[in-house]
N, C-alpha and C positions, 0 to 999 in steps of 0.2 A: 475676336477675343471671347473666350468662354467664361461664363459665369456660373456659379453654383446656385441652383434654384431650390435644391432640396438637400438638407443636411441629414445624413443618416447617423444616428447615435447608436453606439455599441451597447448591448445590455450590460447591466451591472453584474459583477461576479456573483453577488448574492442571489440574483434572479435566475442564474443558470441552473437548470435542473440536473440532478445527478441520476444517472441510470444505474441504480444499485444492482439490478439483475445482470446488466452487461459487465459491470465491474466484478461481480461474483463469478460469472462465467469465465471472464478473462483471467482472474487470479487462479481459479480452478485449473484452467488449461495450463498456466505457467507452472503450477505446483505438480501437475501430473506429467510434465515433460520428463523424459529420461535422458540423462547425459549421454548414454551410449548410442542413442538413436537420433539425437538432435544435432542439427548443423549449427555452425556459428551464426549463419544468417537467420535461422529460426530463433535462436536465443536472442540475438540483437533486436529482431523485430518484436518479439514478445516483451522484452525488457523496455523498449521504447513505449509500448502501449501501457504497461503497468506503471511506469514512471509518470506518464501523463495523468493517469487515473489517481495516483497517489497525490500528485500536485492539486488535482481538483478537490480531493477530500481535505487536504490541508487548508484549502481556502474557505472551508465551511466552519461554522460555529460548532466546535466540539466540546464545549464546556471545560477548556483547559484550566480556567481559573479555579474551578471548584474541585477538580479531580487530579491528584498528583500522578496517578497511573496513566491517565490520558495525556497529561503534560509530558510524561516520560516517553510515551509512544511518539508524540509529535517531535520531541527532541531527537529521538532515534531516526525518525523519518528525515528531518532536516539534515542531520549528520550524514545519512546515507545518500541523500541527493546532492551533496556537495560535489562539485566537478572533480576535486582531487580524489574522491572515493570511487568514482565511476571507472569501469573498465575502459581500457584503450585498445587499439588494434594489436598492441604488443602483449596485452594481458592473455595468459593462457585460457583456453576454452573452459576448463573446469572452474576457474575463478569467476569467469563471466557468468557461467551457469549458476553458481551459488549466489552471486550478486543478484541475478534475476529472481531467484527463490527468496532471498531476503526482502527484496522490494515487494514481491507478490504477497509474502506472508504479512508484512507490515501493512500493506494496502488492505488486506483482508481484515486485519484487526481493526484498523481505523474505519473500515466500512461497517463493521459491527457497532462501533461506537457511534458513528453517524446515524445508524438505524435505531439508536436509543438503547442498545444492549438487549434487544428482545430476541427471543428464540434460543437457538443453541449456539454453543461455541463454534466459531468458524473452523476450528481445528479438531473438533470432536463432536460426538452426538449427544453428549451429556448436557442437560440444562444447567444453567449457572446463574449466579448473582452478578450484577453489573459491577459492583464495587469490590467484591472479594474474589472474583474468579482468577485462577492462576494465570490465564492468558494475559490479563492486565497487570497482575501483580508481578509477573515475570519481567514486565517492562521496567519495573522499578530497579531491577538488578542490572547494573551496567555491564556485568560479565555474561549476561544471558545471550547466547548466540541466537540469532533470528532464524537460521536455517535448520534448526532442530525443533520439532514440535514439543510441547510440554509433555511431561510424563503421562498425563491422563489421556493423551490423544491416541486414537486407534489407527 
């Protein structure tokens, strides 16, 4: 009869470190993919990675209580991650591709929020203010498509 002599405890979610550089590189790679040269397998693999990273970011303290724009981003993320919204095997490749871009774009925006809103906009090189920047204000608009960068993006 086997007995357990050592109990291994899993780390708490809050104690898991977020590799912001890895997430930034991953979202960059997803957003730089081209529909005409990407295979369905490449798109599916990249989508799985950015979905996992988006889930990690949603598990962090992002000050959603204080900032309605961040709260709107999180709502969009949860809506996007619903199983009914995800592509299936029957979904056309172009829709799967744009779903991946939506997830990567939202992950990139939440990564910026997680980093404290410092630096430049993840979608442009212009410096911005955390509470008034169009990238976050755009999240307040339910009709704003995620797969199109804001007007100021280069």
